[in-house]
C-alpha positions as CSV (number, residue, x, y, z in Angstrom):
1,M,18.2,13.1,-18.1
2,K,21.5,12.0,-16.6
3,T,23.0,8.8,-17.8
4,Y,22.7,5.6,-15.9
5,S,25.8,4.6,-13.9
6,K,26.9,2.4,-11.0
7,K,30.1,4.3,-10.2
8,A,32.5,1.9,-8.4
9,W,30.5,-1.2,-9.5
10,T,31.0,-0.2,-13.2
11,F,34.8,-0.4,-12.7
12,V,34.6,-3.8,-11.0
13,C,32.3,-5.1,-13.7
14,S,34.6,-3.9,-16.5
15,L,37.5,-5.8,-14.9
16,M,35.4,-8.9,-15.0
17,L,34.7,-8.4,-18.8
18,V,31.0,-9.0,-18.3
19,S,28.7,-7.9,-21.0
20,T,26.0,-6.2,-18.9
21,L,26.0,-4.2,-15.7
22,F,23.5,-6.3,-13.7
23,A,24.6,-9.6,-15.1
24,G,28.1,-9.0,-13.9
25,C,27.3,-7.6,-10.5
26,S,24.6,-9.7,-9.2
27,G,25.5,-13.0,-10.8
28,S,21.8,-13.6,-11.6
29,K,21.3,-12.5,-15.1
30,G,22.3,-15.6,-17.2
31,E,26.1,-14.9,-17.5
32,T,28.0,-15.8,-20.6
33,T,29.4,-19.3,-20.8
34,Q,33.0,-19.6,-22.2
35,T,34.9,-22.5,-23.5
36,A,37.9,-24.0,-21.7
37,D,41.4,-23.0,-22.7
38,T,41.8,-26.3,-24.6
39,G,39.8,-24.9,-27.5
40,A,38.1,-28.3,-27.9
41,K,34.7,-26.7,-28.6
42,P,33.9,-24.9,-31.8
43,Q,33.9,-21.1,-31.6
44,A,30.2,-21.0,-32.5
45,E,29.5,-22.7,-29.1
46,A,31.9,-20.6,-27.2
47,Q,29.3,-18.2,-25.8
48,V,25.5,-18.2,-25.1
49,E,24.0,-14.8,-25.7
50,N,22.6,-13.1,-22.6
51,A,19.1,-12.0,-23.4
52,Y,19.1,-9.3,-20.6
53,K,20.2,-5.8,-21.7
54,D,20.5,-2.5,-20.0
55,K,19.2,-0.9,-23.1
56,Y,17.6,-2.5,-26.2
57,D,18.6,-1.4,-29.7
58,P,16.5,-1.7,-31.6
59,P,13.8,-1.1,-29.0
60,V,11.6,-3.9,-27.8
61,T,7.9,-3.6,-27.1
62,I,6.0,-4.3,-23.8
63,T,2.2,-4.3,-24.1
64,T,0.1,-3.4,-21.1
65,V,-3.4,-2.2,-20.0
66,W,-4.3,0.6,-17.7
67,G,-7.0,1.3,-15.0
68,V,-6.6,5.0,-14.7
69,D,-7.4,6.6,-11.3
70,P,-10.0,9.3,-12.0
71,E,-8.0,11.7,-9.8
72,L,-4.8,11.2,-11.8
73,K,-3.8,14.4,-13.7
74,F,-2.0,14.9,-17.0
75,K,-0.4,17.9,-18.5
76,N,1.2,19.1,-21.8
77,G,-1.5,17.2,-23.7
78,E,-0.3,13.9,-22.5
79,T,-2.3,10.7,-21.8
80,I,-1.6,7.4,-20.0
81,E,-0.7,5.9,-23.4
82,N,1.7,8.7,-24.4
83,N,3.5,10.7,-21.7
84,V,6.8,11.7,-20.2
85,A,7.3,8.3,-18.7
86,T,6.7,6.3,-21.9
87,K,9.0,8.6,-23.7
88,W,11.6,8.2,-21.0
89,A,11.4,4.4,-21.2
90,K,12.0,4.3,-24.9
91,D,14.8,6.9,-24.9
92,T,16.7,5.5,-21.8
93,L,16.0,1.8,-21.9
94,G,14.9,1.1,-25.5
95,I,11.5,-0.2,-24.2
96,D,8.4,0.9,-26.1
97,I,5.4,0.7,-23.8
98,Q,2.3,0.1,-25.9
99,S,-1.2,0.2,-24.4
100,L,-3.8,-2.3,-25.6
101,W,-6.5,-0.3,-23.9
102,S,-7.1,2.0,-20.9
103,V,-10.2,2.7,-18.9
104,T,-11.0,5.2,-16.1
105,D,-11.2,3.0,-13.1
106,T,-14.5,3.9,-11.5
107,N,-16.9,1.3,-10.1
108,N,-14.4,-1.5,-10.8
109,A,-14.3,-0.7,-14.5
110,F,-10.7,-2.0,-14.9
111,A,-11.4,-5.4,-13.3
112,T,-14.6,-5.8,-15.3
113,K,-12.9,-4.9,-18.6
114,L,-9.9,-7.2,-17.9
115,R,-12.1,-10.1,-17.0
116,L,-14.1,-9.6,-20.2
117,A,-10.9,-9.6,-22.2
118,M,-9.8,-12.8,-20.5
119,S,-13.1,-14.6,-21.0
120,S,-13.6,-13.5,-24.6
121,G,-10.2,-14.5,-25.9
122,Q,-9.0,-10.9,-26.6
123,Q,-5.3,-10.2,-26.7
124,M,-3.9,-10.1,-23.2
125,P,-1.1,-7.8,-22.2
126,D,2.6,-8.8,-21.8
127,V,2.6,-7.2,-18.4
128,V,-0.2,-6.1,-16.1
129,T,-0.1,-4.7,-12.5
130,I,-3.1,-5.6,-10.4
131,G,-4.2,-4.1,-7.1
132,D,-7.5,-6.0,-6.8
133,A,-6.6,-9.2,-4.8
134,Q,-9.4,-11.4,-6.3
135,L,-8.8,-10.2,-9.8
136,A,-5.1,-11.1,-9.4
137,Q,-6.1,-14.6,-8.2
138,D,-8.4,-15.1,-11.2
139,L,-5.8,-14.0,-13.7
140,I,-3.2,-16.4,-12.2
141,D,-5.7,-19.2,-12.3
142,S,-6.4,-18.5,-15.9
143,G,-3.1,-20.1,-16.9
144,M,-2.2,-17.2,-19.2
145,F,0.7,-16.0,-17.1
146,Q,4.1,-17.5,-16.4
147,D,6.3,-18.5,-13.4
148,A,7.5,-15.0,-12.5
149,G,9.6,-16.2,-9.6
150,E,12.0,-18.1,-12.0
151,L,12.5,-14.9,-14.0
152,F,12.9,-12.9,-10.8
153,D,15.7,-15.2,-9.6
154,K,17.5,-14.9,-12.9
155,Y,17.2,-11.3,-13.8
156,A,16.3,-9.1,-10.7
157,S,19.0,-6.9,-9.3
158,D,20.5,-7.4,-5.9
159,T,18.8,-4.2,-4.6
160,W,15.4,-5.5,-5.7
161,K,16.0,-8.9,-4.2
162,Q,17.1,-7.4,-0.9
163,A,14.0,-5.2,-0.8
164,M,11.9,-8.3,-1.4
165,E,13.7,-10.1,1.4
166,Q,12.4,-7.6,4.0
167,D,9.3,-9.7,4.1
168,P,9.6,-13.0,2.2
169,N,5.9,-13.6,2.9
170,V,4.9,-11.1,0.2
171,W,5.1,-14.0,-2.4
172,N,2.6,-16.2,-0.5
173,P,-0.6,-15.1,-2.2
174,Y,0.8,-15.8,-5.7
175,I,2.3,-19.3,-5.1
176,R,0.8,-22.2,-7.1
177,D,2.3,-25.7,-6.8
178,G,5.5,-24.1,-5.5
179,K,5.8,-21.6,-8.4
180,R,5.6,-17.9,-7.8
181,M,3.2,-16.8,-10.4
182,G,3.3,-13.0,-9.8
183,I,5.9,-10.5,-8.6
184,P,4.6,-8.6,-5.5
185,V,4.6,-4.8,-5.9
186,L,6.4,-3.6,-2.9
187,D,4.9,-0.8,-0.9
188,Y,6.3,1.3,2.0
189,A,6.1,-0.3,5.4
190,Y,3.5,1.2,7.7
191,N,1.9,3.1,4.8
192,H,-1.7,2.3,6.0
193,D,-1.0,1.7,9.7
194,Y,-3.0,4.4,11.5
195,L,-3.0,6.7,14.5
196,L,-5.5,9.3,15.6
197,W,-5.6,12.8,14.2
198,I,-7.1,15.3,16.7
199,R,-8.1,18.9,16.6
200,Q,-5.3,20.3,18.7
201,D,-6.9,23.8,18.7
202,W,-10.0,22.4,20.3
203,L,-7.9,20.6,23.0
204,D,-6.0,23.9,23.7
205,K,-9.2,26.0,24.0
206,L,-10.7,23.4,26.4
207,G,-7.5,23.1,28.4
208,L,-7.3,19.4,27.7
209,S,-4.4,17.1,27.1
210,A,-4.3,14.5,24.3
211,P,-6.1,11.3,25.5
212,T,-3.9,8.2,26.2
213,T,-6.7,5.8,27.3
214,I,-10.2,4.9,26.2
215,D,-11.6,6.5,29.3
216,E,-9.7,9.8,28.6
217,L,-10.8,9.6,25.0
218,E,-14.5,9.5,26.1
219,K,-14.0,12.6,28.2
220,V,-12.4,14.5,25.3
221,M,-15.2,13.4,22.9
222,D,-17.8,14.5,25.4
223,A,-16.2,17.9,25.7
224,F,-15.9,18.3,21.9
225,K,-19.6,17.6,21.5
226,N,-21.2,19.3,24.4
227,N,-18.8,22.2,25.1
228,N,-17.5,22.8,21.6
229,P,-14.9,25.5,21.6
230,D,-15.9,26.7,18.1
231,G,-19.5,27.2,19.3
232,L,-20.9,24.3,17.3
233,K,-24.1,22.9,18.7
234,P,-24.0,19.2,19.9
235,D,-25.9,17.9,16.9
236,E,-23.4,19.6,14.6
237,V,-20.3,17.9,16.0
238,I,-19.0,14.5,15.3
239,P,-16.4,13.9,18.0
240,L,-15.0,10.7,16.3
241,S,-15.5,10.4,12.6
242,I,-15.6,6.7,11.7
243,G,-17.5,4.5,9.2
244,F,-17.8,0.8,8.4
245,K,-19.8,0.5,5.3
246,T,-17.0,-1.3,3.5
247,T,-15.2,-2.9,6.4
248,M,-14.3,-2.4,10.0
249,N,-10.6,-2.9,9.1
250,T,-9.4,-0.3,6.6
251,W,-7.1,2.6,6.1
252,M,-9.0,5.7,7.2
253,G,-11.9,6.3,9.5
254,D,-12.2,2.7,10.7
255,P,-12.9,1.5,14.2
256,S,-10.6,-1.6,14.4
257,W,-8.3,0.1,16.9
258,V,-11.2,0.2,19.3
259,F,-11.2,-3.6,19.3
260,G,-7.4,-3.5,19.5
261,A,-7.7,-1.9,22.9
262,Y,-9.4,-5.1,24.1
263,G,-7.1,-7.6,22.3
264,T,-8.2,-8.4,18.8
265,I,-8.5,-6.9,15.3
266,P,-11.6,-7.8,13.3
267,Q,-11.9,-9.1,9.7
268,Q,-8.4,-10.5,9.4
269,W,-6.5,-13.5,10.6
270,N,-4.5,-13.1,13.8
271,K,-2.1,-15.5,15.5
272,G,-3.8,-17.0,18.6
273,A,-2.3,-18.0,21.9
274,D,-2.0,-21.6,20.7
275,G,0.1,-20.4,17.7
276,K,-2.7,-21.1,15.2
277,L,-4.5,-18.5,13.1
278,E,-7.9,-17.3,14.2
279,Y,-10.4,-15.0,12.6
280,G,-10.3,-11.9,14.6
281,S,-14.0,-11.1,14.4
282,I,-15.0,-14.2,16.4
283,N,-12.5,-13.5,19.3
284,P,-14.3,-12.9,22.6
285,A,-12.7,-9.5,22.9
286,M,-15.0,-8.3,20.1
287,K,-17.8,-8.1,22.6
288,Q,-16.1,-5.4,24.6
289,G,-15.4,-3.4,21.5
290,L,-18.9,-3.7,20.2
291,Q,-20.3,-2.7,23.6
292,K,-18.0,0.4,23.6
293,L,-19.1,1.4,20.1
294,S,-22.7,0.9,21.0
295,E,-22.2,3.3,24.0
296,W,-20.5,5.9,21.8
297,F,-23.3,5.6,19.2
298,S,-26.0,6.2,21.9
299,K,-24.1,9.3,23.2
300,G,-23.6,10.7,19.7
301,Y,-19.8,10.4,19.7
302,I,-19.8,8.6,16.3
303,P,-21.8,9.4,13.2
304,K,-25.4,8.2,13.1
305,E,-24.7,7.1,9.5
306,A,-21.5,5.2,10.4
307,A,-22.8,2.0,8.9
308,L,-23.3,3.8,5.6
309,W,-20.1,5.7,5.5
310,D,-17.0,4.5,3.6
311,E,-13.4,5.8,4.1
312,N,-13.7,8.9,2.1
313,K,-17.0,9.9,3.6
314,T,-15.4,9.9,7.1
315,A,-13.0,12.6,6.0
316,E,-15.8,15.0,5.0
317,P,-16.8,16.3,8.4
318,A,-13.2,16.6,9.4
319,V,-12.4,18.8,6.4
320,A,-15.6,20.8,7.1
321,G,-14.4,21.5,10.6
322,K,-17.2,19.5,12.2
323,A,-15.2,16.5,13.5
324,G,-12.7,16.4,16.3
325,I,-10.9,13.1,15.7
326,L,-10.2,11.0,12.6
327,P,-8.3,7.7,12.5
328,G,-5.9,7.4,9.6
329,P,-2.3,7.1,8.3
330,Y,0.6,9.2,9.3
331,W,0.5,11.1,5.9
332,M,-3.0,12.6,6.3
333,S,-1.9,16.1,7.3
334,G,-1.3,16.6,3.6
335,W,-4.5,15.0,2.4
336,P,-7.3,15.4,3.3
337,L,-6.7,17.3,6.5
338,A,-4.8,20.2,4.9
339,D,-8.1,21.4,3.4
340,T,-9.8,21.9,6.8
341,V,-8.2,25.4,7.0
342,K,-10.2,26.4,4.0
343,N,-13.3,26.1,6.1
344,V,-11.9,26.9,9.6
345,K,-8.8,29.0,9.5
346,S,-7.9,28.3,13.1
347,A,-8.0,24.5,12.7
348,V,-4.9,22.6,13.7
349,W,-4.6,18.8,13.4
350,K,-2.1,16.9,15.4
351,P,-1.2,13.2,15.5
352,I,-1.6,11.2,18.7
353,A,-1.0,7.6,19.7
354,L,-3.8,5.1,19.8
355,P,-5.4,5.0,23.3
356,A,-5.1,2.0,25.5
357,G,-7.9,-0.2,26.9
358,P,-8.5,-1.1,30.5
359,D,-5.7,-3.6,30.5
360,G,-3.2,-1.2,29.0
361,K,-3.5,-2.8,25.5
362,A,-3.6,-0.9,22.2
363,G,-3.7,-2.4,18.8
364,R,-4.1,-1.6,15.1
365,H,-3.9,-3.5,11.9
366,G,-0.5,-3.9,10.4
367,T,0.1,-2.8,6.8
368,L,1.3,-5.4,4.3
369,F,4.5,-4.6,2.4
370,T,2.7,-4.8,-0.9
371,N,0.0,-3.0,-2.8
372,G,-0.5,-5.4,-5.7
373,V,1.2,-7.8,-8.1
374,T,2.7,-7.7,-11.5
375,L,1.9,-10.6,-13.9
376,I,3.9,-11.6,-17.0
377,N,2.3,-13.2,-20.0
378,K,3.6,-16.7,-20.7
379,N,3.7,-15.7,-24.4
380,M,5.8,-12.5,-23.9
381,K,8.7,-12.4,-26.3
382,H,11.1,-10.5,-24.1
383,P,10.1,-11.1,-20.4
384,E,13.6,-10.0,-19.4
385,A,12.8,-6.5,-20.5
386,V,10.5,-6.2,-17.4
387,F,13.6,-6.5,-15.3
388,T,15.6,-4.1,-17.4
389,Y,12.9,-1.6,-16.5
390,Q,12.4,-2.4,-12.9
391,N,16.1,-3.0,-12.1
392,Y,16.7,0.6,-13.3
393,M,13.9,1.8,-11.0
394,F,15.2,0.0,-8.0
395,E,18.7,1.2,-8.5
396,N,17.9,4.8,-9.3
397,L,14.5,5.6,-7.9
398,A,13.9,3.4,-4.9
399,N,17.6,3.6,-3.8
400,S,18.2,7.1,-5.1
401,Q,21.2,8.9,-3.5
402,P,22.3,12.5,-3.7
403,G,23.6,13.3,-7.2
404,G,21.7,10.3,-8.7
405,V,19.5,10.2,-11.8
406,F,16.3,10.9,-9.8
407,D,17.9,13.1,-7.2
408,N,15.0,15.5,-6.8
409,G,12.2,13.4,-8.2
410,L,11.1,11.6,-11.2
411,F,10.3,14.1,-13.9
412,K,11.0,17.9,-13.7
413,G,7.9,20.0,-14.1
414,Y,5.7,17.1,-13.1
415,D,6.3,15.7,-9.6
416,Y,9.1,18.3,-8.8
417,D,10.5,21.6,-10.0
418,M,13.1,24.1,-9.1
419,D,13.1,27.9,-8.7
420,A,15.5,30.3,-10.5
421,S,18.0,29.8,-7.7
422,G,18.0,26.0,-8.0
423,K,15.9,25.5,-4.8
424,A,13.3,22.8,-4.9
425,L,9.7,24.0,-4.8
426,R,6.9,22.6,-2.7
427,Y,4.3,20.6,-4.7
428,E,1.7,23.3,-4.6
429,D,4.1,25.8,-6.2
430,I,5.0,23.7,-9.3
431,P,4.1,25.7,-12.4
432,G,1.1,24.1,-14.1
433,G,0.4,22.0,-11.0
434,Y,1.9,18.9,-9.4
435,V,1.4,15.6,-11.3
436,N,1.9,12.2,-9.7
437,S,3.9,10.9,-12.6
438,L,4.9,7.8,-10.7
439,R,1.5,6.5,-11.7
440,Y,2.5,6.7,-15.3
441,L,5.1,4.0,-14.8
442,L,4.8,0.4,-16.0
443,V,4.6,-0.8,-12.4
444,R,2.5,1.4,-10.2
445,D,4.5,3.8,-8.0
446,G,7.8,2.8,-9.7
447,A,9.8,0.9,-7.1
448,R,9.7,1.0,-3.3
449,I,12.0,-0.4,-0.6
450,P,9.6,-1.1,2.3
451,D,11.6,0.6,5.1
452,A,13.1,3.4,3.1
453,Q,10.4,6.1,3.5
454,M,10.0,5.6,7.3
455,K,13.8,6.0,7.6
456,A,13.6,9.2,5.7
457,L,10.7,10.5,7.8
458,L,12.3,9.7,11.1
459,N,15.5,11.5,9.9
460,L,13.5,14.6,9.2
461,A,11.6,14.3,12.5
462,D,15.0,14.3,14.3
463,G,16.0,17.5,12.5
464,K,18.2,16.1,9.7
465,E,18.4,18.1,6.5
466,A,16.7,16.6,3.5
467,T,19.5,15.3,1.2
468,T,18.1,12.1,-0.4
469,R,15.3,12.0,-2.9
470,L,12.9,10.4,-0.4
471,E,13.7,13.0,2.3
472,K,13.2,15.8,-0.2
473,E,9.9,14.2,-1.4
474,V,8.3,13.9,2.0
475,K,9.5,17.4,3.0
476,L,8.2,19.0,-0.2
477,N,5.2,16.9,-1.2
478,Y,3.7,15.7,2.1
479,G,1.9,17.6,4.8
480,L,4.1,19.5,7.3
481,E,3.1,17.2,10.2
482,T,4.0,14.0,8.4
483,P,7.5,13.5,10.0
484,E,6.1,14.0,13.5
485,A,3.2,11.7,12.8
486,A,5.6,9.0,11.6
487,K,7.5,9.4,14.9
488,V,4.2,9.0,16.9
489,L,3.4,5.9,14.8
490,M,6.7,4.3,15.4
491,G,6.4,5.0,19.1
492,Q,3.8,2.3,19.1
493,E,5.5,0.0,16.6
494,G,4.9,-3.2,18.6
495,I,1.0,-2.9,18.7
496,A,0.4,-3.8,15.0
497,Y,-1.5,-6.9,14.1
498,P,-0.5,-8.0,10.6
499,N,-3.0,-10.1,8.7
500,M,-1.3,-13.5,9.0
501,Y,-3.2,-15.1,6.2
502,T,-1.9,-13.9,2.8
503,G,-2.6,-17.0,0.8
504,P,-5.0,-17.5,-2.1
505,T,-8.8,-17.8,-1.6
506,T,-9.5,-21.2,-0.2
507,S,-12.2,-23.5,-1.6
508,T,-14.6,-22.9,1.2
509,M,-14.0,-19.1,1.1
510,K,-15.2,-19.1,-2.5
511,T,-18.5,-20.7,-1.6
512,K,-19.2,-19.5,2.0
513,M,-17.3,-16.2,2.7
514,D,-19.9,-13.9,1.1
515,Y,-22.6,-15.3,3.4
516,L,-20.3,-15.2,6.5
517,N,-19.4,-11.6,5.8
518,K,-23.1,-10.7,5.4
519,I,-24.1,-12.2,8.8
520,E,-21.1,-10.6,10.4
521,N,-21.8,-7.1,9.1
522,Q,-25.5,-7.4,10.0
523,T,-24.8,-8.6,13.5
524,F,-22.2,-6.0,14.3
525,N,-24.2,-3.1,12.9
526,E,-27.3,-4.1,14.8
527,I,-25.3,-4.4,18.1
528,I,-23.7,-1.0,17.6
529,Y,-27.1,0.6,16.7
530,G,-28.8,-1.0,19.7
531,K,-31.1,-3.2,17.6
532,Q,-29.7,-6.4,19.1
533,G,-28.3,-7.2,22.5
534,L,-24.6,-8.1,23.1
535,D,-25.5,-11.7,23.5
536,S,-26.2,-11.9,19.8
537,F,-22.5,-11.9,19.3
538,D,-22.2,-15.4,20.8
539,K,-25.0,-16.7,18.5
540,F,-23.2,-15.1,15.5
541,V,-19.9,-17.0,16.4
542,E,-21.8,-20.3,16.6
543,T,-23.5,-19.7,13.3
544,W,-20.2,-18.5,11.7
545,K,-18.4,-21.7,12.7
546,G,-21.2,-24.0,11.6
547,S,-21.8,-22.3,8.3
548,G,-18.3,-22.8,6.8
549,G,-16.2,-20.7,9.2
550,E,-14.7,-23.7,11.0
551,Q,-13.8,-25.3,7.7
552,I,-12.2,-22.1,6.4
553,T,-10.2,-21.9,9.7
554,N,-8.9,-25.4,9.0
555,E,-7.9,-24.5,5.5
556,V,-6.2,-21.4,6.6
557,N,-4.2,-23.2,9.2
558,D,-3.3,-26.0,6.8
559,W,-1.8,-23.4,4.5
560,Y,-0.1,-21.7,7.5
561,S,1.5,-24.9,8.8
562,K,3.1,-25.6,5.4
563,L,4.9,-22.2,5.3
564,S,7.5,-23.3,7.8
565,K,8.1,-26.7,6.1
């Protein structure tokens, strides 16, 4: 492992005679306080020790808990408690990561165990990263965790702060009485924005072009089903693989872009024409989208079991070679679509832009710049150590440059490796198998600057050689179509609808939202399946407003109005 350095900054800092690298360079780490030249104060009061260190000697301990993805792999006999990342943290930073417990996170096991620990008075971790939005809110409201924003202002590096400033709204869900009670875990921008993946080999065999409008899409779906170029019978083909068991607004296989073609995105809060926030599912444009999905259902263009299919289920017919179109993120050519060739060797998936509706509109949900939050226990002995860890990650991993510590990846033999000539291997060629060792880190996925990955992808799409860590990562570890898909996605950058409400669960949401979600899902499913007429949408809107929805709207807008004050 290479040693940590800041090159030119190190020289500047040494001239300033500052005790620590980050403290001297960002001016935010509790700098030493010196006496005036008069010598009036005793020497014992001349300096205040800076708690922040680049490396602790002797080591300090950070306790945590883990919800382990069942798909996460380990090698060399390692576990989530003891692995290459925990060894690295102790050797490099003097931080001993100790696990209080871990659990394989199936059926919300992590959230269940953490809630049980909280309610039963068990020891709570010093640091925990939460992806479950409601669990995060419950933990914050427990009073067990401290004002993380104050610590962030004091100890976070400039690189980390600048990354957070790309969207200051990321703090909003975790604010209580003006205090930022959790540190948002930054994600890559556009990571779950979606486009359409289409069987290009089917288009070519049929002599068709990629559809650009809803009308053209219908003609393509009809041809895929009733004149299938692979000889599949109509009842064997799913032209458009979507599902909405969980939600109509998700990351793969969802139909929210259909409503976007008419001017709304369901199941999130959008900015209305009057500048206020409105719940997208009650916008009048929903009727056109529901009508279109009902037509597609009756023609067999979407799965008969769409109301029972979650995100992963929608990928199954695509991988089996039975689906023609799958909505999803730009990175899907690597997973799950790369596996289609195992079943149909001639299969070729290509990314295309979302089709426009009759008025030329296209729309999709916009990805938040976060994928969770890190909470810090109010009784943690060395809370500044969290920033020693994450500052290092932001300087060396998130912002990795050629020749840096993590130039080729995180850990050799895990997420990257080299051949005998020093050339980087693709992930499938790593001896012993690729391991996503980023998931071993204290904060999930290490450290991410929101716009960094998209910049790397567009550089590759434009023919640039891969020189930075991120460029190498997407070239070697992602599907081959990923850079081109990113370019297609960014060609429609202006169509994204970000969820404008990112605040905590309101009081009426806590008591009414489950019921409102139930009647919404029931009404929409029955319209799509032809069990109710389109007029039932208007009745649903009336019921939604009168059963707590109008009050929730008022609470959401009260929160929204205070953001600009």
